[in-house]
N, C-alpha and C positions, 0 to 999 in steps of 0.2 A: 141657577147659579146664583152665588152671592152677589148682591148688588147693594151699594150704598150711595145714596143720592143726596148731596147737600144742596141747601138752598138758603136764601135769606141774606146773603152778602150784599154789600153795596158801599156808597160813599156816605159818610157821616161826619159831622163836625166834632172836634174834641168836646168831651163831656156828654155826648149823645149816647144813644142806646141802639143795639141791634139784637135781633133774635134769629139765631141760626137753627135750621132743622136738618135732621138726617133721616131719611126714609130707608128702612132696611127690608131686604127680602132675600129669600133663597136659604134660610136657616132658621132654626128655632130661636127667635130673637130673645125671648124671655130667659134663655139659658146662659146668656153670655154677657160679661161686662162690656162696656162700650167706652170709647174715648175720643176726645177731640185733640187734635194736634194743630200746629200752625207752623208756617214757613215763611219767613220774610226774606226779601232779596238778599242774596249773598250770605244767608244764615242757614244753619242746619235746622231740620224740622225738630220741633220741641213739643213735649206733652203740655197741654193746657189744662185739660180736666178729664177725670175718669169716673165712671159710675158702675157700681156692681150690677149684677143680673136682676136683682129684685128692686134696686134703687135705694137700698138702705145704707149704702156706704158710698161716699164720694171723696175725691181728693183733687187738689188744685195746685198748679204752679204758683209759687210765692208771688210772682208778678201780677197775678189776677185775682188772688184771694180777696174776698170782700167786694169784688166788682162783677165777677162772672158766677153764673149758677148753671150747673148741669143737671138735667133732669130727664126722665124717660117715661114713655107711655107704652107699656107692653101690649096693651090692646090694639094700639095703632102702629106698633113696630117702629116707633119713632124716638129718637133721642134729640134733645134741645140744648142749646147753649145760649142762655140769655146773658147778653153783655151790657153793662152800664158803665157810665163814667169812662168812656173810652178815651184813650190816649193815642197820639201819633205813633207811639211805639207798638201799638196793637195792630198796626197795618201788617197784613199778611195774608196768605192764602190758607184757609182753614179746612181741615180735612177730618173726616170721621173715619174711625178704625175699629175693626173687630178681629180678635184673634180666636180662631176656631181650632180647638184641639184636633189634631190629626189632619187638618186641611191647610192650616197656615194663616197668615195675616192678609186682611183685605182692607183696601182704602177706597174711599170715594174719589171723585174727580176734583173736589175742592171747590171752594167758594171764596171769592176775593172779598176782603174787608179793607177799606181804605178810610183812615181817620185823618181828616185834613180840613182846614178852614179855607 
């Protein structure tokens, strides 16, 4: 079955960096675009970044452009979100997502990112 397992969250001071990873299994990873979403308390889940199946195309939410970088390693079935210059408003649970045609959308369990001094 499809599994997405996020890791790398934690507590970081404003201006700091974190690297989130999502390990995927149960589908042909290299055939599908991947995305990262986040959900802050009391807010709707929002798209943070997305990457195409081969990694050649990426897009970002305006709020994270220039600070976050999404990448993938198709040999390791992993998608990474490198976050720098973190702000308190980046505090949220971060989720990895894949949409598989004919099967539906799949989410990981999420990883908490807290930006606070």
